[in-house]
N, C-alpha and C positions, 0 to 999 in steps of 0.2 A: 491105832496106837494111841495110848492114853497114859503117858508117863507122868509121875508126880515129881516136881522139882521144887523143893521147899524154899530154897534160898534165892530164886530169881523170879518166882511168880508165874502165873498162868499166861502172862503176855508172851513169853518166849514160846510156850507150847502152841499158842495160837499162830505165832509166826512160823513155827516148824511144821505144824500138823494141819495144813490146809485140807479142806474136804475134797474128796474125789468126786467129780461130776462127769456125767456122760453128755455127749453132744446131743443137742435137740435136732429134730428133723428140719427145722427152718432156720438153722443158724447161718446158712450161707447167704441168706437174703440181706440181712443187715445186722451188724454186730456192734454193740456198745463196747467200750474199752474193757469192761470187766466180764463180758460174756466168754464162755468157753470157746476156744479156737481149736484145740486139739487135746484129747486125752490119750496119752501113750503110756500104758502100763501104770506105774505109780506117779506119773507126772501129768499135771493139768496145766496147759498153757492158755492164757487169755490173749485177746487181741493186743492189749497193752504190752504183754511180754513179747509178742512177735514183732510189734512195731519198733522195739528197741534195736532190732537187727538192722534197721536202716542206717542209723548213725548215732545211736544213743548208748548209754551205759547198760550193759546186759543185766537182766534180772537174775535172781537165784534160780528161777524156774527154767530159764533158757540153759543155764549151766547144768542144772539137774537133768534136763532133757539130753544134753550132750553126753553126760555121764551114763545115762540110761541107754542111749542109742549107740553113739560112736559112728564113724564113717571113714571111707577111704579118702581122707582129707590131706594126707601128708604131702604129696607132690604139689598140690595146688597152693598150699599156704606157707611153705617154707622156701626161702631162697638159700641155698647152701653156698656159703661164701668161703669157708675154710674148714679144715678138719678140726674137730673139737679136741681140746687138751684132755689128757687122761687124769682123772681125779682119784682112781683107785678104789671105787666103792664096790663092795662085794655083790655078786649076783645071788639071787635066791637059790636055795638048795634044790628046789624043784621048778619045773617049767611053770610059769605063773598062769593063773586064771583068777578072775575077780570073784569075790564072794557076794552075798546077796545085798549088801548095804547100798551100793551104787553099781548097777549092772552095766557100766560103761563098756561098750563093745561086746558084752556077753550075749546080748539079744541077737546080734547079727553075725559075729565073726569068731568068737573064741570058744566054741564048744569043743575044739580039739585040744584045749589046755585044761585037763581035768584035775591037776594036782597042785595048783598054786594057792598062795595065801596072801594075795594083794587086795587091799581094801581102798575103795574110793568113797570117802564120806561126802554126803550131800552138803551143799552150802549151809542148809539149815542146821545140820548136825554140827558142823564146824563152828557156827555161830553160837549154838547152845553150849558147846564145849568151852568156848572163849568166855562166855558170860557167867557161867556158874562159878560160885566161890569154891565149892568142893567137887571136883570132877568125879569122885567116887559115888556121889549121889545120883549120877546119871549113867552109871556103869551098866545098868540093866537095859537101857534103851540104846546102847551102842553095841556094835558087834563084839564078839569074843576075839580079843587080840592075842590070845595065848599062843597061836601058831602063825601069826601074821609076820610077813617079812617086810612089807612096805605099805605105807599109808599115804594116799594123796588127799590133800585138804584144800579146797578153795576158801580163801580168807578174804573178808572185807573189813573195812574200818568202822562199821556201824557200832555205836556204843549205846544206842537207845533201844531198849528191849520192847518198847511200845510201838516202834516204827517198823512195820514190815517193808521189805525192799529198801531199807535204809543204807547209809554209807555212801562213799564216793569213789572207792578204789578197790579193785580185786587184785589179789596176788595168789600164788600157788606155793604150798608147802608140801614137800615130798619127804617123808620120814622113812629112813632105812632103820627098821627096828633091829635088824641083825647086826648093824654097825653102830647103833646108838648115835646116828647123825641125822639132823633135819636140814634139808636143803631148801632155801627160800628164794623164790623167783619173783622179783619185783620189777615191773616194766616202767616204774617211775622211781628209779634209784632205791632209796630206803624208806619210801613213804609208809609202808605197812610193817616196818621192822618191829615196832612196839607190839603190834598184834601178833606177829610171828613168835616173838619171845614168850608172850602169854600162852599161846596155844601149845608151843613146844614144852613149856613147863607143865601144863595141864596133862599133856600126853605122857610125860615122864612119870607123873604121879600114878596115872592109870596103868602104865606098863610096869611100874615098880623098878625103873632104871633111869639113870641119868642120860639125857639126850643133849648132844652138842649142836647148837644152831650155827649153820654156815650160810651167810647171805651171799648168793651167787652174783658177784659183781659183773660177770660177763653176760648177764641176762639181756636179751634183746629189749630195746627201749621203744616205747610207743611215742608217736609224734603228736598226739592230741590228748584230750582229757577223757576220752570215752572208750578207747579200745582195750582197756585193761582186761575185761572179761573175755574178749576174743583171744588175747595173748594167753590167758590161763587155759582155755580150751585147747588151743593148738599145741602149746608146750606140754600139757598133760598127756595128750595123745602121743606126741613124739617120744617123751621119756618112757612111756609105757611100752609102746610097740617097737620102737627103734633102739631102745636101750635095754630095759629089763627083760622083755620077751625074746630078745635076740641073744641073750647071754646064757652061758652054761654055769654050773655051780663053781667052776674053777676060774671063771673070768673075773677080771677087774672092770667094773662098768663105770664109764665116765658119766658124771652128772652135769658136766659143763654144757652150756649153750653157746659157747664162744663160736664165732664165725657164722652165726645164723641170723637171719632177719625174718620178720613175720609179715606175711601179706594179710593184713587185717581185713581189707575189703573182700578179698577172696574167701577168707574164713567166714565172714558174715553171710556172703552169698551161699556158701556151701551149707551152713546150718539152716538157713531159710529154705533151701531146696529140699533138705531132708524133712523138714516140717511139712512143707506143701505136699511132698510125696506121700507121707503118712496120712495126711488129711484127706487126700484124694482116694487113697485105699479105703479109708473109713467110710467115705461117701458111697463107694462101690458096694461095700458089704451091706450097707443099709438100704440100697436101692433095689 
């Protein structure tokens, strides 16, 4: 991918379009922080990326891996405290399946959903959308939204286009194109509200329609300064599998997260387990 973005410069492209590298035969002996740890389809993880799963702020590569892979994480990482309130958001007209942009769950679980139009943008694409002055200039490098019903976007507060893996907080934006509503899930109150406003406005320009932003005040809240990315991953999966994919065209789907708490430690362990499983499978194929 080699898009041209005239108004924000090549630095964003370097941030978004990292080279794809294959694992070397001796990587398991000793890895420096920037050495490849796992290449999984379009995602390349370094040891630095994987180390953030211990207790650090997740990198965009870890979230992109989660979008690419997905897992049976639901029961391990949510504590169900109460039934969520109904918010009356419409279900997609067709049973959803993800398109090519972020193959979250598609690689492993969703081949049986052939007719949907749900998009999960990678963190790098969300960043690019937030930073460009005119979103129409990057339309050709984004998916075709003409038939899209819902868009998931991981958002962080990085403002420096020269700094890869910048920022200090992740949040999740879920845009219902069919309803013209963007739901913002922030595990630190309204820390990323300004960024959510910008991305919502940019998407509205791309879609050619007004989108109303709703900050979800009942979003589960993190108890430290590093779990925001884990919250994004777990909530993304829940909203996709337990809400959108469970609904029919006639259903009103609740986008509320009321009555739920997130087991961030369990989420970190589960993502790490998936990475290690894929790494071992790669070693076996090369042996």
